[in-house]
C-alpha positions as CSV (number, residue, x, y, z in Angstrom):
1,X,0.1,0.4,-0.3
2,X,2.7,2.3,1.0
3,X,3.7,2.2,-3.0
4,X,0.3,4.0,-3.7
5,X,0.9,7.0,-1.6
6,X,2.9,8.6,-4.4
7,X,-0.2,8.9,-6.2
8,X,-2.9,9.6,-4.6
9,X,-3.1,13.2,-5.3
10,X,-2.5,12.5,-9.1
11,X,-5.4,9.8,-8.5
12,X,-7.8,12.2,-6.5
13,X,-7.6,15.1,-9.2
14,X,-8.7,12.2,-12.1
15,X,-11.5,11.6,-10.0
16,X,-12.7,14.2,-9.9
17,X,-12.1,15.3,-13.6
18,X,-13.4,12.3,-14.6
19,X,-16.9,12.7,-11.9
20,X,-17.3,16.5,-13.2
21,X,-17.4,15.1,-16.7
22,X,-19.7,11.9,-15.6
23,X,-22.3,14.0,-14.5
24,X,-21.5,16.8,-17.3
25,X,-21.6,14.2,-20.4
26,X,-23.1,11.0,-19.6
27,X,-19.4,9.5,-19.7
28,X,-18.3,7.3,-17.0
29,X,-14.6,9.9,-17.3
30,X,-13.1,6.1,-18.2
31,X,-11.2,7.9,-20.6
32,X,-9.8,10.2,-18.2
33,X,-8.7,7.8,-15.3
34,X,-7.3,5.3,-17.7
35,X,-4.3,7.3,-18.6
36,X,-3.7,8.5,-15.3
37,X,-4.5,4.7,-13.8
38,X,-2.0,3.7,-16.5
39,X,0.8,5.7,-14.9
40,X,0.4,4.9,-11.4
41,X,0.5,1.0,-11.9
42,X,3.7,1.9,-13.6
43,X,4.9,2.1,-10.2
44,X,3.1,-0.1,-8.4
45,X,4.4,-3.2,-10.6
46,X,1.9,-4.2,-13.0
47,X,3.6,-5.7,-15.8
48,X,3.3,-3.9,-19.0
49,X,2.0,-6.6,-20.8
50,X,-0.9,-6.1,-18.8
51,X,-0.8,-2.7,-17.3
52,X,-4.1,-1.5,-20.1
53,X,-5.9,-4.5,-19.1
54,X,-5.7,-3.6,-15.7
55,X,-5.9,0.4,-16.4
56,X,-9.3,-0.4,-17.8
57,X,-11.0,-2.7,-15.5
58,X,-9.7,-0.7,-12.3
59,X,-11.6,2.1,-14.2
60,X,-14.6,-0.1,-14.9
61,X,-15.3,-0.3,-11.3
62,X,-14.9,3.1,-10.4
63,X,-17.2,3.9,-13.3
64,X,-19.8,2.1,-10.6
65,X,-19.8,4.5,-8.7
66,X,-19.2,8.1,-10.5
67,X,-22.4,7.1,-12.8
68,X,-24.7,5.9,-9.5
69,X,-24.0,9.4,-8.9
70,X,-24.5,11.0,-11.4
71,X,-27.8,9.1,-12.1
72,X,-29.2,9.8,-9.0
73,X,-28.5,13.8,-10.4
74,X,-29.8,13.7,-13.4
75,X,-32.5,11.5,-12.2
76,X,-33.4,14.5,-9.8
77,X,-33.7,17.0,-12.5
78,X,-36.0,14.3,-15.1
79,X,-32.6,13.6,-17.3
80,X,-33.1,10.1,-17.4
81,X,-35.1,7.8,-19.6
82,X,-35.4,5.1,-17.8
83,X,-37.6,3.1,-20.5
84,X,-34.8,3.0,-22.8
85,X,-32.6,1.5,-20.3
86,X,-35.3,-1.1,-19.4
87,X,-35.6,-1.8,-23.2
88,X,-31.9,-2.2,-23.2
89,X,-30.1,-3.6,-20.0
90,X,-30.1,-6.9,-20.8
91,X,-28.4,-6.5,-24.8
92,X,-26.2,-4.0,-23.3
93,X,-24.7,-6.5,-20.1
94,X,-24.4,-9.3,-22.9
95,X,-21.7,-7.0,-24.8
96,X,-19.8,-5.6,-22.0
97,X,-19.6,-9.1,-20.7
98,X,-18.4,-10.8,-23.9
99,X,-16.3,-7.3,-24.8
100,X,-14.2,-7.9,-21.5
101,X,-13.5,-11.3,-22.1
102,X,-12.4,-10.7,-25.9
103,X,-10.5,-8.0,-24.7
104,X,-7.9,-10.1,-22.8
105,X,-6.8,-11.3,-26.1
106,X,-5.8,-7.8,-27.3
107,X,-2.4,-5.6,-27.1
108,X,-2.8,-2.0,-25.7
109,X,-1.7,-0.4,-28.9
110,X,-5.5,-2.7,-30.8
111,X,-7.3,-1.3,-27.8
112,X,-6.1,2.2,-28.2
113,X,-6.7,2.5,-31.8
114,X,-9.8,0.9,-32.1
115,X,-11.1,3.9,-29.8
116,X,-9.2,6.3,-31.9
117,X,-11.3,5.4,-34.8
118,X,-14.7,5.3,-33.1
119,X,-14.2,8.5,-30.8
120,X,-13.3,10.1,-33.8
121,X,-16.2,9.3,-36.1
122,X,-18.8,9.9,-32.8
123,X,-16.9,14.0,-32.8
124,X,-17.5,14.8,-36.0
125,X,-21.2,14.0,-35.6
126,X,-21.0,15.9,-32.3
127,X,-19.0,18.9,-33.7
128,X,-20.2,19.5,-37.2
129,X,-23.6,21.3,-37.5
130,X,-25.7,18.5,-38.0
131,X,-28.3,18.9,-36.3
132,X,-30.6,17.9,-38.7
133,X,-28.7,14.8,-39.4
134,X,-30.6,11.7,-38.2
135,X,-31.0,8.2,-38.6
136,X,-34.5,8.4,-37.6
137,X,-37.0,10.0,-35.6
138,X,-37.7,7.1,-33.2
139,X,-34.6,4.5,-31.7
140,X,-34.7,1.4,-33.9
141,X,-37.3,-1.4,-33.9
142,X,-36.8,-4.8,-35.1
143,X,-33.2,-6.5,-34.8
144,X,-30.9,-3.4,-34.7
145,X,-33.4,-2.7,-31.4
146,X,-31.4,-5.6,-29.5
147,X,-27.5,-6.0,-31.7
148,X,-26.4,-1.8,-31.1
149,X,-27.2,-2.1,-27.7
150,X,-25.1,-5.0,-27.5
151,X,-22.7,-3.2,-29.5
152,X,-22.6,-0.6,-27.4
153,X,-22.2,-2.1,-24.5
154,X,-19.0,-4.6,-26.5
155,X,-17.2,-1.8,-27.3
156,X,-17.4,0.1,-24.2
157,X,-16.3,-2.4,-22.2
158,X,-13.7,-3.1,-24.5
159,X,-12.3,0.5,-24.4
160,X,-12.9,0.5,-20.1
161,X,-15.4,3.3,-20.9
162,X,-18.8,3.9,-19.3
163,X,-21.2,4.1,-22.8
164,X,-21.4,7.3,-22.8
165,X,-19.2,8.1,-25.4
166,X,-20.9,5.7,-28.0
167,X,-24.9,6.1,-26.7
168,X,-25.1,9.4,-26.3
169,X,-24.3,10.4,-29.9
170,X,-26.5,7.2,-30.9
171,X,-29.4,8.3,-29.1
172,X,-29.5,12.0,-30.3
173,X,-28.6,10.2,-34.0
174,X,-32.2,8.9,-33.3
175,X,-33.6,12.7,-31.9
176,X,-33.2,11.8,-28.2
177,X,-32.9,15.4,-27.2
178,X,-28.8,16.4,-25.9
179,X,-29.6,16.3,-22.2
180,X,-32.4,13.8,-21.7
181,X,-29.1,11.4,-23.8
182,X,-26.5,12.4,-21.5
183,X,-28.9,12.0,-17.9
184,X,-30.1,8.2,-19.9
185,X,-26.2,7.6,-21.0
186,X,-25.3,7.7,-17.2
187,X,-27.4,4.6,-16.2
188,X,-26.8,2.8,-19.2
189,X,-23.0,2.9,-18.3
190,X,-24.2,1.7,-15.0
191,X,-25.5,-1.9,-16.4
192,X,-21.7,-1.8,-18.4
193,X,-19.1,-0.8,-15.7
194,X,-20.9,-3.5,-13.5
195,X,-20.9,-6.3,-15.8
196,X,-17.9,-5.8,-17.7
197,X,-16.0,-5.0,-14.4
198,X,-17.0,-8.6,-13.5
199,X,-15.3,-10.0,-16.7
200,X,-12.4,-8.0,-16.3
201,X,-12.0,-9.3,-13.0
202,X,-13.0,-13.0,-13.5
203,X,-10.8,-13.0,-16.7
204,X,-7.9,-11.3,-14.3
205,X,-7.8,-14.3,-12.0
206,X,-5.7,-16.8,-14.0
207,X,-3.3,-14.4,-15.2
208,X,0.3,-14.6,-13.3
209,X,2.6,-11.8,-12.1
210,X,-0.4,-9.6,-10.9
211,X,0.2,-7.5,-7.5
212,X,-1.1,-8.4,-4.8
213,X,-3.6,-5.3,-4.5
214,X,-5.0,-6.7,-7.6
215,X,-8.3,-8.9,-7.8
216,X,-8.0,-10.3,-11.4
217,X,-7.7,-7.5,-13.2
218,X,-8.7,-4.5,-10.6
219,X,-6.5,-3.0,-8.5
220,X,-8.5,-1.9,-5.7
221,X,-6.3,0.7,-3.4
222,X,-6.1,3.0,-6.8
223,X,-10.0,2.2,-7.6
224,X,-10.6,4.0,-4.4
225,X,-9.0,6.5,-3.8
226,X,-10.2,7.7,-7.6
227,X,-13.7,6.7,-6.9
228,X,-13.8,9.2,-3.9
229,X,-12.9,12.3,-5.9
230,X,-15.5,11.0,-8.8
231,X,-18.8,10.6,-6.6
232,X,-18.1,13.9,-5.2
233,X,-18.0,15.9,-8.6
234,X,-20.3,13.8,-10.3
235,X,-23.4,16.1,-8.6
236,X,-21.4,19.3,-9.5
237,X,-21.3,18.3,-13.3
238,X,-24.7,16.9,-13.9
239,X,-26.3,20.3,-12.4
240,X,-24.0,22.2,-14.8
241,X,-25.0,20.2,-17.9
242,X,-28.9,21.3,-17.0
243,X,-27.6,24.9,-17.4
244,X,-26.0,24.5,-20.3
245,X,-27.9,25.0,-23.6
246,X,-28.1,22.3,-26.5
247,X,-25.4,23.2,-28.4
248,X,-22.6,24.2,-26.3
249,X,-23.5,20.5,-24.4
250,X,-22.8,19.0,-28.0
251,X,-20.0,20.7,-28.6
252,X,-18.2,20.2,-25.6
253,X,-19.1,16.8,-26.1
254,X,-17.1,17.1,-29.8
255,X,-14.1,18.3,-28.1
256,X,-14.0,16.0,-25.0
257,X,-13.9,13.2,-27.8
258,X,-11.5,14.9,-29.5
259,X,-8.4,16.0,-26.8
260,X,-9.7,12.5,-25.1
261,X,-8.5,10.5,-28.1
262,X,-5.4,12.2,-28.6
263,X,-4.5,11.6,-25.4
264,X,-4.4,7.9,-25.4
265,X,-3.1,7.7,-28.7
266,X,-0.1,9.5,-27.3
267,X,0.2,7.2,-24.8
268,X,1.1,4.1,-26.3
């Protein structure tokens, strides 16, 4: 435990930023915490071949706390569409579990570059004046009603994020107002983080060479430190979100995706 003392301040700072962004944008904050965790875990003795996996798994556990706080804050403001998540949750769960086990087969660089491509496409949708660009007035029915949430869960688990980076642009593409999409994404992200976090924990139990502070791929001291700060700051982000104009919130989300993608790509 002494090894982590030197990383407490930067991890708390990452948790504060992640929590605020979780409330503001409906994301789980993993894109912020993963780079910070990656650096800290080097000092904690996590082997390089499993460091990104441990960063992702630990991030997902943190997102459980962050998104719980964010969901409560958005729900109080009427910003959560519970019907959407009731329709999605099982397929998100299946996709997230599958993604967590699939990620074990990937190298760190592969994880990062897959995310970069997807995040770049989503950022274009949020940044460009494409408000009138819609795939439809309602969310898909039929086969895509099940496949799309499953893919959101799958790729979110592979990337170690709460799902808002995918589900917010997806919902706005089908006419869901940005504020409601952000609040709903927080709840969807909670389903993703619980199921994918469990998958990473179980998947890492058979891996040799991980530090004693790990259970599976989850580094618990790091998770607790970041979670403390993120839970406190998530309601502040949610409060700010409901005061921002729709266009400003959309642009903020697009800028966030660009910056976060650049940070991850340059960290490889």
